N, CA, C, O and the ligand as a Tripos MOL2 file, in Angstrom:
@<TRIPOS>MOLECULE
protein
  273   271    69     0     0
PROTEIN
NO_CHARGES

@<TRIPOS>ATOM
      1 N         -22.2970  -26.2000   -5.3620 N.3       1 MET1
      2 CA        -21.1800  -25.7610   -6.2250 C.3       1 MET1
      3 C         -20.2280  -26.9230   -6.4870 C.2       1 MET1
      4 O         -19.9860  -27.7420   -5.6010 O.2       1 MET1
      5 N         -19.6980  -26.9920   -7.6800 N.am      2 ASP2
      6 CA        -18.7040  -27.9950   -8.0530 C.3       2 ASP2
      7 C         -17.5200  -27.9240   -7.0750 C.2       2 ASP2
      8 O         -17.0400  -26.8380   -6.7520 O.2       2 ASP2
      9 N         -17.0620  -29.0750   -6.6160 N.am      3 GLU3
     10 CA        -16.0250  -29.0870   -5.5790 C.3       3 GLU3
     11 C         -14.7320  -28.4470   -6.0770 C.2       3 GLU3
     12 O         -14.0430  -27.7480   -5.3330 O.2       3 GLU3
     13 N         -14.4140  -28.6990   -7.3510 N.am      4 HIS4
     14 CA        -13.1870  -28.1400   -7.9210 C.3       4 HIS4
     15 C         -13.2700  -26.6200   -7.9930 C.2       4 HIS4
     16 O         -12.3010  -25.9240   -7.6890 O.2       4 HIS4
     17 N         -14.4200  -26.1130   -8.3930 N.am      5 LEU5
     18 CA        -14.6070  -24.6620   -8.4640 C.3       5 LEU5
     19 C         -14.4910  -24.0400   -7.0750 C.2       5 LEU5
     20 O         -13.9130  -22.9670   -6.8990 O.2       5 LEU5
     21 N         -15.0510  -24.7350   -6.1030 N.am      6 PHE6
     22 CA        -14.9960  -24.2370   -4.7290 C.3       6 PHE6
     23 C         -13.5460  -24.1210   -4.2810 C.2       6 PHE6
     24 O         -13.1600  -23.1470   -3.6350 O.2       6 PHE6
     25 N         -12.7480  -25.1280   -4.6320 N.am      7 GLU7
     26 CA        -11.3320  -25.1340   -4.2590 C.3       7 GLU7
     27 C         -10.6070  -23.9720   -4.9300 C.2       7 GLU7
     28 O          -9.7960  -23.2910   -4.3020 O.2       7 GLU7
     29 N         -10.9030  -23.7500   -6.2060 N.am      8 LEU8
     30 CA        -10.2790  -22.6310   -6.9360 C.3       8 LEU8
     31 C         -10.6390  -21.3020   -6.2930 C.2       8 LEU8
     32 O          -9.7930  -20.4220   -6.1320 O.2       8 LEU8
     33 N         -11.9000  -21.1730   -5.9320 N.am      9 ALA9
     34 CA        -12.3530  -19.9250   -5.3230 C.3       9 ALA9
     35 C         -11.6420  -19.6940   -3.9990 C.2       9 ALA9
     36 O         -11.2810  -18.5680   -3.6560 O.2       9 ALA9
     37 N         -11.4470  -20.7850   -3.2590 N.am     10 GLN10
     38 CA        -10.7590  -20.6760   -1.9730 C.3      10 GLN10
     39 C          -9.3100  -20.2400   -2.1790 C.2      10 GLN10
     40 O          -8.7920  -19.4000   -1.4440 O.2      10 GLN10
     41 N          -8.6630  -20.8260   -3.1950 N.am     11 LYS11
     42 CA         -7.2690  -20.4650   -3.4650 C.3      11 LYS11
     43 C          -7.1560  -19.0100   -3.9020 C.2      11 LYS11
     44 O          -6.2240  -18.3080   -3.5090 O.2      11 LYS11
     45 N          -8.1030  -18.5600   -4.7130 N.am     12 ALA12
     46 CA         -8.0930  -17.1670   -5.1740 C.3      12 ALA12
     47 C          -8.2560  -16.2340   -3.9870 C.2      12 ALA12
     48 O          -7.6080  -15.1900   -3.9130 O.2      12 ALA12
     49 N          -9.1210  -16.6120   -3.0630 N.am     13 GLU13
     50 CA         -9.3540  -15.7870   -1.8800 C.3      13 GLU13
     51 C          -8.0930  -15.7300   -1.0270 C.2      13 GLU13
     52 O          -7.7420  -14.6720   -0.5040 O.2      13 GLU13
     53 N          -7.4100  -16.8660   -0.8870 N.am     14 GLN14
     54 CA         -6.1780  -16.8910   -0.1010 C.3      14 GLN14
     55 C          -5.1070  -16.0250   -0.7520 C.2      14 GLN14
     56 O          -4.3880  -15.3020   -0.0620 O.2      14 GLN14
     57 N          -4.9980  -16.0940   -2.0840 N.am     15 ALA15
     58 CA         -4.0040  -15.2930   -2.8010 C.3      15 ALA15
     59 C          -4.2980  -13.8160   -2.6280 C.2      15 ALA15
     60 O          -3.3840  -13.0040   -2.4810 O.2      15 ALA15
     61 N          -5.5940  -13.4660   -2.6450 N.am     16 ARG16
     62 CA         -5.9920  -12.0690   -2.4930 C.3      16 ARG16
     63 C          -5.6100  -11.5630   -1.0990 C.2      16 ARG16
     64 O          -5.1090  -10.4490   -0.9470 O.2      16 ARG16
     65 N          -5.8530  -12.3980   -0.0850 N.am     17 LEU17
     66 CA         -5.5100  -12.0100    1.2780 C.3      17 LEU17
     67 C          -4.0040  -11.8570    1.4220 C.2      17 LEU17
     68 O          -3.5270  -10.9100    2.0490 O.2      17 LEU17
     69 N          -3.2520  -12.7920    0.8380 N.am     18 GLN18
     70 CA         -1.7950  -12.7420    0.9320 C.3      18 GLN18
     71 C          -1.2780  -11.4590    0.2790 C.2      18 GLN18
     72 O          -0.3490  -10.8230    0.7770 O.2      18 GLN18
     73 N          -1.8970  -11.0960   -0.8390 N.am     19 GLN19
     74 CA         -1.4880   -9.8830   -1.5500 C.3      19 GLN19
     75 C          -1.7550   -8.6510   -0.6840 C.2      19 GLN19
     76 O          -0.9470   -7.7230   -0.6430 O.2      19 GLN19
     77 N          -2.8850   -8.6540    0.0010 N.am     20 ALA20
     78 CA         -3.2220   -7.5310    0.8740 C.3      20 ALA20
     79 C          -2.1860   -7.4200    1.9850 C.2      20 ALA20
     80 O          -1.7840   -6.3160    2.3530 O.2      20 ALA20
     81 N          -1.7510   -8.5630    2.5220 N.am     21 ILE21
     82 CA         -0.7380   -8.5640    3.5790 C.3      21 ILE21
     83 C           0.5850   -8.0540    3.0160 C.2      21 ILE21
     84 O           1.2540   -7.2370    3.6480 O.2      21 ILE21
     85 N           0.9660   -8.5310    1.8300 N.am     22 ASP22
     86 CA          2.2190   -8.0920    1.2120 C.3      22 ASP22
     87 C           2.2120   -6.5870    0.9900 C.2      22 ASP22
     88 O           3.2110   -5.9120    1.2390 O.2      22 ASP22
     89 N           1.0890   -6.0650    0.5210 N.am     23 ASN23
     90 CA          0.9840   -4.6280    0.2840 C.3      23 ASN23
     91 C           1.1610   -3.8500    1.5860 C.2      23 ASN23
     92 O           1.7620   -2.7760    1.6070 O.2      23 ASN23
     93 N           0.6270   -4.4110    2.6680 N.am     24 ARG24
     94 CA          0.7020   -3.7170    3.9410 C.3      24 ARG24
     95 C           2.1360   -3.7280    4.4630 C.2      24 ARG24
     96 O           2.6130   -2.7410    5.0240 O.2      24 ARG24
     97 N           2.8170   -4.8600    4.2700 N.am     25 VAL25
     98 CA          4.1910   -4.9840    4.7580 C.3      25 VAL25
     99 C           5.0680   -3.9240    4.1170 C.2      25 VAL25
    100 O           5.9750   -3.3880    4.7540 O.2      25 VAL25
    101 N           4.7930   -3.6190    2.8370 N.am     26 ARG26
    102 CA          5.6020   -2.6460    2.1180 C.3      26 ARG26
    103 C           5.5560   -1.2670    2.8010 C.2      26 ARG26
    104 O           6.4640   -0.4510    2.6380 O.2      26 ARG26
    105 N           4.4870   -1.0280    3.5630 N.am     27 TYR27
    106 CA          4.3050    0.2890    4.1680 C.3      27 TYR27
    107 C           4.8070    0.3480    5.6030 C.2      27 TYR27
    108 O           4.6860    1.3760    6.2700 O.2      27 TYR27
    109 N           5.3730   -0.7640    6.0760 N.am     28 GLN28
    110 CA          5.8300   -0.7370    7.4590 C.3      28 GLN28
    111 C           7.1480   -0.0030    7.5760 C.2      28 GLN28
    112 O           7.8710    0.1700    6.5950 O.2      28 GLN28
    113 N           7.4440    0.4200    8.7700 N.am     29 GLY29
    114 CA          8.6900    1.1470    8.9860 C.3      29 GLY29
    115 C           8.4190    2.5800    9.3580 C.2      29 GLY29
    116 O           7.2760    2.9820    9.5770 O.2      29 GLY29
    117 N           9.4740    3.3340    9.4250 N.am     30 GLU30
    118 CA          9.3840    4.7130    9.8690 C.3      30 GLU30
    119 C           8.8580    5.6050    8.7540 C.2      30 GLU30
    120 O           9.3070    5.4990    7.6130 O.2      30 GLU30
    121 N           7.9190    6.4770    9.0700 N.am     31 SER31
    122 CA          7.4570    7.4520    8.0880 C.3      31 SER31
    123 C           8.5040    8.5540    7.9520 C.2      31 SER31
    124 O           9.1280    8.9550    8.9340 O.2      31 SER31
    125 N           8.6880    9.0360    6.7280 N.am     32 ALA32
    126 CA          9.6310   10.1280    6.5070 C.3      32 ALA32
    127 C           9.0130   11.4410    6.9860 C.2      32 ALA32
    128 O           7.8030   11.6410    6.8870 O.2      32 ALA32
    129 N           9.8530   12.3240    7.5030 N.am     33 GLU33
    130 CA          9.3390   13.6270    7.9390 C.3      33 GLU33
    131 C           9.1550   14.5600    6.7470 C.2      33 GLU33
    132 O           8.2470   15.3910    6.7180 O.2      33 GLU33
    133 N          10.0360   14.4020    5.7690 N.am     34 ASP34
    134 CA          9.9380   15.2180    4.5600 C.3      34 ASP34
    135 C           9.7320   14.3090    3.3570 C.2      34 ASP34
    136 O          10.2410   13.1890    3.3120 O.2      34 ASP34
    137 N           8.9800   14.8080    2.3850 N.am     35 CYS35
    138 CA          8.7250   14.0510    1.1660 C.3      35 CYS35
    139 C          10.0560   13.7780    0.4560 C.2      35 CYS35
    140 O          10.8330   14.7020    0.2140 O.2      35 CYS35
    141 N          10.3180   12.5020    0.1210 N.am     36 GLU36
    142 CA         11.5910   12.1660   -0.5090 C.3      36 GLU36
    143 C          11.6100   12.6380   -1.9620 C.2      36 GLU36
    144 O          12.6590   12.6510   -2.6060 O.2      36 GLU36
    145 N          10.4460   13.0220   -2.4660 N.am     37 SER37
    146 CA         10.3590   13.4090   -3.8640 C.3      37 SER37
    147 C          10.4600   14.9210   -4.0500 C.2      37 SER37
    148 O          11.2460   15.3910   -4.8740 O.2      37 SER37
    149 N           9.6720   15.6890   -3.2910 N.am     38 CYS38
    150 CA          9.6860   17.1490   -3.4740 C.3      38 CYS38
    151 C          10.2530   17.8720   -2.2610 C.2      38 CYS38
    152 O          10.5320   19.0690   -2.3330 O.2      38 CYS38
    153 N          10.4280   17.1660   -1.1460 N.am     39 GLY39
    154 CA         11.1130   17.7450   -0.0010 C.3      39 GLY39
    155 C          10.2580   18.5430    0.9620 C.2      39 GLY39
    156 O          10.7730   19.0370    1.9650 O.2      39 GLY39
    157 N           8.9590   18.6880    0.6880 N.am     40 ILE40
    158 CA          8.1280   19.4200    1.6460 C.3      40 ILE40
    159 C           7.8410   18.5410    2.8580 C.2      40 ILE40
    160 O           7.9480   17.3160    2.7930 O.2      40 ILE40
    161 N           7.4790   19.1780    3.9520 N.am     41 GLU41
    162 CA          7.1930   18.4330    5.1650 C.3      41 GLU41
    163 C           5.8910   17.6500    4.9910 C.2      41 GLU41
    164 O           4.8860   18.1840    4.5210 O.2      41 GLU41
    165 N           5.9280   16.3650    5.3810 N.am     42 ILE42
    166 CA          4.7170   15.5510    5.3050 C.3      42 ILE42
    167 C           3.9050   15.8020    6.5760 C.2      42 ILE42
    168 O           4.4280   15.6520    7.6800 O.2      42 ILE42
    169 N           2.6330   16.1840    6.4310 N.am     43 PRO43
    170 CA          1.8060   16.4550    7.6160 C.3      43 PRO43
    171 C           1.7740   15.2410    8.5440 C.2      43 PRO43
    172 O           1.6790   14.1020    8.0860 O.2      43 PRO43
    173 N           1.8560   15.4980    9.8600 N.am     44 SER44
    174 CA          1.9190   14.3810   10.8020 C.3      44 SER44
    175 C           0.6780   13.5020   10.7040 C.2      44 SER44
    176 O           0.7490   12.3030   10.9700 O.2      44 SER44
    177 N          -0.4620   14.0860   10.3230 N.am     45 ALA45
    178 CA         -1.6880   13.3010   10.1820 C.3      45 ALA45
    179 C          -1.5050   12.2320    9.1080 C.2      45 ALA45
    180 O          -1.9520   11.0950    9.2620 O.2      45 ALA45
    181 N          -0.8360   12.6190    8.0130 N.am     46 ARG46
    182 CA         -0.6030   11.6560    6.9350 C.3      46 ARG46
    183 C           0.4020   10.6030    7.3800 C.2      46 ARG46
    184 O           0.2460    9.4220    7.0700 O.2      46 ARG46
    185 N           1.4310   11.0250    8.1030 N.am     47 ARG47
    186 CA          2.4410   10.0620    8.5510 C.3      47 ARG47
    187 C           1.8330    9.0230    9.4750 C.2      47 ARG47
    188 O           2.2420    7.8620    9.4800 O.2      47 ARG47
    189 N           0.8460    9.4570   10.2610 N.am     48 LEU48
    190 CA          0.1790    8.5130   11.1540 C.3      48 LEU48
    191 C          -0.7890    7.6350   10.3850 C.2      48 LEU48
    192 O          -0.9370    6.4500   10.6830 O.2      48 LEU48
    193 N          -1.4520    8.2260    9.3850 N.am     49 ALA49
    194 CA         -2.4640    7.4870    8.6270 C.3      49 ALA49
    195 C          -1.8230    6.4670    7.7050 C.2      49 ALA49
    196 O          -2.4000    5.4090    7.4510 O.2      49 ALA49
    197 N          -0.6260    6.7770    7.1980 N.am     50 VAL50
    198 CA          0.0620    5.8780    6.2640 C.3      50 VAL50
    199 C           1.4390    5.5580    6.8210 C.2      50 VAL50
    200 O           2.4270    6.1600    6.4010 O.2      50 VAL50
    201 N           1.5240    4.6130    7.7690 N.am     51 PRO51
    202 CA          2.8170    4.2910    8.3790 C.3      51 PRO51
    203 C           3.8340    3.8910    7.3200 C.2      51 PRO51
    204 O           3.5480    3.0640    6.4540 O.2      51 PRO51
    205 N           5.0040    4.4720    7.3930 N.am     52 GLY52
    206 CA          6.0630    4.1200    6.4610 C.3      52 GLY52
    207 C           6.0470    4.9240    5.1790 C.2      52 GLY52
    208 O           6.8570    4.6790    4.2850 O.2      52 GLY52
    209 N           5.1200    5.9000    5.0720 N.am     53 CYS53
    210 CA          5.0590    6.6730    3.8400 C.3      53 CYS53
    211 C           6.3370    7.5060    3.6900 C.2      53 CYS53
    212 O           6.8990    7.9790    4.6780 O.2      53 CYS53
    213 N           6.7820    7.6770    2.4580 N.am     54 GLN54
    214 CA          8.0200    8.4010    2.1870 C.3      54 GLN54
    215 C           7.7660    9.6580    1.3620 C.2      54 GLN54
    216 O           8.6890   10.4320    1.1080 O.2      54 GLN54
    217 N           6.5310    9.8610    0.9480 N.am     55 THR55
    218 CA          6.2240   11.0050    0.0920 C.3      55 THR55
    219 C           4.9630   11.7080    0.5840 C.2      55 THR55
    220 O           4.1590   11.1330    1.3180 O.2      55 THR55
    221 N           4.8070   12.9640    0.1650 N.am     56 CYS56
    222 CA          3.5890   13.6870    0.4750 C.3      56 CYS56
    223 C           2.4420   13.1340   -0.3750 C.2      56 CYS56
    224 O           2.6450   12.3160   -1.2730 O.2      56 CYS56
    225 N           1.2570   13.5970   -0.0680 N.am     57 PHE57
    226 CA          0.0800   13.0650   -0.7550 C.3      57 PHE57
    227 C           0.1560   13.2980   -2.2640 C.2      57 PHE57
    228 O          -0.1750   12.4110   -3.0500 O.2      57 PHE57
    229 N           0.5950   14.4970   -2.6640 N.am     58 ASP58
    230 CA          0.6540   14.8290   -4.0910 C.3      58 ASP58
    231 C           1.5980   13.8940   -4.8410 C.2      58 ASP58
    232 O           1.2500   13.3560   -5.8910 O.2      58 ASP58
    233 N           2.8000   13.7070   -4.2890 N.am     59 CYS59
    234 CA          3.7850   12.8630   -4.9660 C.3      59 CYS59
    235 C           3.3320   11.4150   -4.9910 C.2      59 CYS59
    236 O           3.5410   10.7090   -5.9780 O.2      59 CYS59
    237 N           2.7050   10.9700   -3.8950 N.am     60 GLN60
    238 CA          2.2170    9.5960   -3.8680 C.3      60 GLN60
    239 C           1.1610    9.4080   -4.9580 C.2      60 GLN60
    240 O           1.1510    8.3900   -5.6500 O.2      60 GLN60
    241 N           0.2800   10.3850   -5.1060 N.am     61 SER61
    242 CA         -0.7590   10.3000   -6.1350 C.3      61 SER61
    243 C          -0.1260   10.2130   -7.5120 C.2      61 SER61
    244 O          -0.5460    9.4090   -8.3440 O.2      61 SER61
    245 N           0.8950   11.0490   -7.7580 N.am     62 LEU62
    246 CA          1.5680   11.0330   -9.0610 C.3      62 LEU62
    247 C           2.1880    9.6690   -9.3280 C.2      62 LEU62
    248 O           2.0950    9.1430  -10.4370 O.2      62 LEU62
    249 N           2.8240    9.0960   -8.3000 N.am     63 ARG63
    250 CA          3.4520    7.7890   -8.4730 C.3      63 ARG63
    251 C           2.4250    6.7450   -8.8340 C.2      63 ARG63
    252 O           2.6560    5.9110   -9.7100 O.2      63 ARG63
    253 N           1.2620    6.7880   -8.1450 N.am     64 GLU64
    254 CA          0.2610    5.7750   -8.3960 C.3      64 GLU64
    255 C          -0.3290    5.9290   -9.7880 C.2      64 GLU64
    256 O          -0.6870    4.9370  -10.4240 O.2      64 GLU64
    257 N          -0.4320    7.1610  -10.2650 N.am     65 VAL65
    258 CA         -0.9430    7.3940  -11.6200 C.3      65 VAL65
    259 C           0.0390    6.8180  -12.6340 C.2      65 VAL65
    260 O          -0.3500    6.1500  -13.5920 O.2      65 VAL65
    261 N           1.3480    7.0990  -12.3940 N.am     66 ARG66
    262 CA          2.3730    6.6270  -13.3400 C.3      66 ARG66
    263 C           2.4190    5.1100  -13.3780 C.2      66 ARG66
    264 O           2.6210    4.5060  -14.4310 O.2      66 ARG66
    265 N           2.2260    4.4960  -12.1980 N.am     67 ARG67
    266 CA          2.2800    3.0410  -12.1140 C.3      67 ARG67
    267 C           1.1080    2.4280  -12.8900 C.2      67 ARG67
    268 O           1.1690    1.2740  -13.3140 O.2      67 ARG67
    269 N           0.0420    3.2170  -13.0710 N.am     68 GLY68
    270 CA         -1.1120    2.7330  -13.8070 C.3      68 GLY68
    271 C          -2.1010    2.1390  -12.8490 C.2      68 GLY68
    272 O          -3.1580    1.6670  -13.2680 O.2      68 GLY68
    273 ZN          6.1100   15.5130   -2.3700 Zn       69 ZN69
@<TRIPOS>BOND
     1     1     2 1
     2     2     3 1
     3     3     4 2
     4     3     5 am
     5     5     6 1
     6     6     7 1
     7     7     8 2
     8     7     9 am
     9     9    10 1
    10    10    11 1
    11    11    12 2
    12    11    13 am
    13    13    14 1
    14    14    15 1
    15    15    16 2
    16    15    17 am
    17    17    18 1
    18    18    19 1
    19    19    20 2
    20    19    21 am
    21    21    22 1
    22    22    23 1
    23    23    24 2
    24    23    25 am
    25    25    26 1
    26    26    27 1
    27    27    28 2
    28    27    29 am
    29    29    30 1
    30    30    31 1
    31    31    32 2
    32    31    33 am
    33    33    34 1
    34    34    35 1
    35    35    36 2
    36    35    37 am
    37    37    38 1
    38    38    39 1
    39    39    40 2
    40    39    41 am
    41    41    42 1
    42    42    43 1
    43    43    44 2
    44    43    45 am
    45    45    46 1
    46    46    47 1
    47    47    48 2
    48    47    49 am
    49    49    50 1
    50    50    51 1
    51    51    52 2
    52    51    53 am
    53    53    54 1
    54    54    55 1
    55    55    56 2
    56    55    57 am
    57    57    58 1
    58    58    59 1
    59    59    60 2
    60    59    61 am
    61    61    62 1
    62    62    63 1
    63    63    64 2
    64    63    65 am
    65    65    66 1
    66    66    67 1
    67    67    68 2
    68    67    69 am
    69    69    70 1
    70    70    71 1
    71    71    72 2
    72    71    73 am
    73    73    74 1
    74    74    75 1
    75    75    76 2
    76    75    77 am
    77    77    78 1
    78    78    79 1
    79    79    80 2
    80    79    81 am
    81    81    82 1
    82    82    83 1
    83    83    84 2
    84    83    85 am
    85    85    86 1
    86    86    87 1
    87    87    88 2
    88    87    89 am
    89    89    90 1
    90    90    91 1
    91    91    92 2
    92    91    93 am
    93    93    94 1
    94    94    95 1
    95    95    96 2
    96    95    97 am
    97    97    98 1
    98    98    99 1
    99    99   100 2
   100    99   101 am
   101   101   102 1
   102   102   103 1
   103   103   104 2
   104   103   105 am
   105   105   106 1
   106   106   107 1
   107   107   108 2
   108   107   109 am
   109   109   110 1
   110   110   111 1
   111   111   112 2
   112   111   113 am
   113   113   114 1
   114   114   115 1
   115   115   116 2
   116   115   117 am
   117   117   118 1
   118   118   119 1
   119   119   120 2
   120   119   121 am
   121   121   122 1
   122   122   123 1
   123   123   124 2
   124   123   125 am
   125   125   126 1
   126   126   127 1
   127   127   128 2
   128   127   129 am
   129   129   130 1
   130   130   131 1
   131   131   132 2
   132   131   133 am
   133   133   134 1
   134   134   135 1
   135   135   136 2
   136   135   137 am
   137   137   138 1
   138   138   139 1
   139   139   140 2
   140   139   141 am
   141   141   142 1
   142   142   143 1
   143   143   144 2
   144   143   145 am
   145   145   146 1
   146   146   147 1
   147   147   148 2
   148   147   149 am
   149   149   150 1
   150   150   151 1
   151   151   152 2
   152   151   153 am
   153   153   154 1
   154   154   155 1
   155   155   156 2
   156   155   157 am
   157   157   158 1
   158   158   159 1
   159   159   160 2
   160   159   161 am
   161   161   162 1
   162   162   163 1
   163   163   164 2
   164   163   165 am
   165   165   166 1
   166   166   167 1
   167   167   168 2
   168   167   169 am
   169   169   170 1
   170   170   171 1
   171   171   172 2
   172   171   173 am
   173   173   174 1
   174   174   175 1
   175   175   176 2
   176   175   177 am
   177   177   178 1
   178   178   179 1
   179   179   180 2
   180   179   181 am
   181   181   182 1
   182   182   183 1
   183   183   184 2
   184   183   185 am
   185   185   186 1
   186   186   187 1
   187   187   188 2
   188   187   189 am
   189   189   190 1
   190   190   191 1
   191   191   192 2
   192   191   193 am
   193   193   194 1
   194   194   195 1
   195   195   196 2
   196   195   197 am
   197   197   198 1
   198   198   199 1
   199   199   200 2
   200   199   201 am
   201   201   202 1
   202   202   203 1
   203   203   204 2
   204   203   205 am
   205   205   206 1
   206   206   207 1
   207   207   208 2
   208   207   209 am
   209   209   210 1
   210   210   211 1
   211   211   212 2
   212   211   213 am
   213   213   214 1
   214   214   215 1
   215   215   216 2
   216   215   217 am
   217   217   218 1
   218   218   219 1
   219   219   220 2
   220   219   221 am
   221   221   222 1
   222   222   223 1
   223   223   224 2
   224   223   225 am
   225   225   226 1
   226   226   227 1
   227   227   228 2
   228   227   229 am
   229   229   230 1
   230   230   231 1
   231   231   232 2
   232   231   233 am
   233   233   234 1
   234   234   235 1
   235   235   236 2
   236   235   237 am
   237   237   238 1
   238   238   239 1
   239   239   240 2
   240   239   241 am
   241   241   242 1
   242   242   243 1
   243   243   244 2
   244   243   245 am
   245   245   246 1
   246   246   247 1
   247   247   248 2
   248   247   249 am
   249   249   250 1
   250   250   251 1
   251   251   252 2
   252   251   253 am
   253   253   254 1
   254   254   255 1
   255   255   256 2
   256   255   257 am
   257   257   258 1
   258   258   259 1
   259   259   260 2
   260   259   261 am
   261   261   262 1
   262   262   263 1
   263   263   264 2
   264   263   265 am
   265   265   266 1
   266   266   267 1
   267   267   268 2
   268   267   269 am
   269   269   270 1
   270   270   271 1
   271   271   272 2
@<TRIPOS>SUBSTRUCTURE
     1 MET1         2 RESIDUE 1 A MET
     2 ASP2         6 RESIDUE 1 A ASP
     3 GLU3        10 RESIDUE 1 A GLU
     4 HIS4        14 RESIDUE 1 A HIS
     5 LEU5        18 RESIDUE 1 A LEU
     6 PHE6        22 RESIDUE 1 A PHE
     7 GLU7        26 RESIDUE 1 A GLU
     8 LEU8        30 RESIDUE 1 A LEU
     9 ALA9        34 RESIDUE 1 A ALA
    10 GLN10       38 RESIDUE 1 A GLN
    11 LYS11       42 RESIDUE 1 A LYS
    12 ALA12       46 RESIDUE 1 A ALA
    13 GLU13       50 RESIDUE 1 A GLU
    14 GLN14       54 RESIDUE 1 A GLN
    15 ALA15       58 RESIDUE 1 A ALA
    16 ARG16       62 RESIDUE 1 A ARG
    17 LEU17       66 RESIDUE 1 A LEU
    18 GLN18       70 RESIDUE 1 A GLN
    19 GLN19       74 RESIDUE 1 A GLN
    20 ALA20       78 RESIDUE 1 A ALA
    21 ILE21       82 RESIDUE 1 A ILE
    22 ASP22       86 RESIDUE 1 A ASP
    23 ASN23       90 RESIDUE 1 A ASN
    24 ARG24       94 RESIDUE 1 A ARG
    25 VAL25       98 RESIDUE 1 A VAL
    26 ARG26      102 RESIDUE 1 A ARG
    27 TYR27      106 RESIDUE 1 A TYR
    28 GLN28      110 RESIDUE 1 A GLN
    29 GLY29      114 RESIDUE 1 A GLY
    30 GLU30      118 RESIDUE 1 A GLU
    31 SER31      122 RESIDUE 1 A SER
    32 ALA32      126 RESIDUE 1 A ALA
    33 GLU33      130 RESIDUE 1 A GLU
    34 ASP34      134 RESIDUE 1 A ASP
    35 CYS35      138 RESIDUE 1 A CYS
    36 GLU36      142 RESIDUE 1 A GLU
    37 SER37      146 RESIDUE 1 A SER
    38 CYS38      150 RESIDUE 1 A CYS
    39 GLY39      154 RESIDUE 1 A GLY
    40 ILE40      158 RESIDUE 1 A ILE
    41 GLU41      162 RESIDUE 1 A GLU
    42 ILE42      166 RESIDUE 1 A ILE
    43 PRO43      170 RESIDUE 1 A PRO
    44 SER44      174 RESIDUE 1 A SER
    45 ALA45      178 RESIDUE 1 A ALA
    46 ARG46      182 RESIDUE 1 A ARG
    47 ARG47      186 RESIDUE 1 A ARG
    48 LEU48      190 RESIDUE 1 A LEU
    49 ALA49      194 RESIDUE 1 A ALA
    50 VAL50      198 RESIDUE 1 A VAL
    51 PRO51      202 RESIDUE 1 A PRO
    52 GLY52      206 RESIDUE 1 A GLY
    53 CYS53      210 RESIDUE 1 A CYS
    54 GLN54      214 RESIDUE 1 A GLN
    55 THR55      218 RESIDUE 1 A THR
    56 CYS56      222 RESIDUE 1 A CYS
    57 PHE57      226 RESIDUE 1 A PHE
    58 ASP58      230 RESIDUE 1 A ASP
    59 CYS59      234 RESIDUE 1 A CYS
    60 GLN60      238 RESIDUE 1 A GLN
    61 SER61      242 RESIDUE 1 A SER
    62 LEU62      246 RESIDUE 1 A LEU
    63 ARG63      250 RESIDUE 1 A ARG
    64 GLU64      254 RESIDUE 1 A GLU
    65 VAL65      258 RESIDUE 1 A VAL
    66 ARG66      262 RESIDUE 1 A ARG
    67 ARG67      266 RESIDUE 1 A ARG
    68 GLY68      270 RESIDUE 1 A GLY
    69 ZN69       273 GROUP 0 **** ****
């Protein structure tokens, strides 16, 4: 492989990993007991599965759809 291409591929891989870390950091912190959007109780299984989540599964899905 061309050395320059190899370097680009390495940088892209590093950026991808950094992005994955950044995404994870956003989810750190205390999980909310109640959905901040609709107010229903968030099941403890979800709070454990998604540390730092602030919404129930339905509201989170809606947000992700809106975000595109
Ligand atoms: Zn909700």
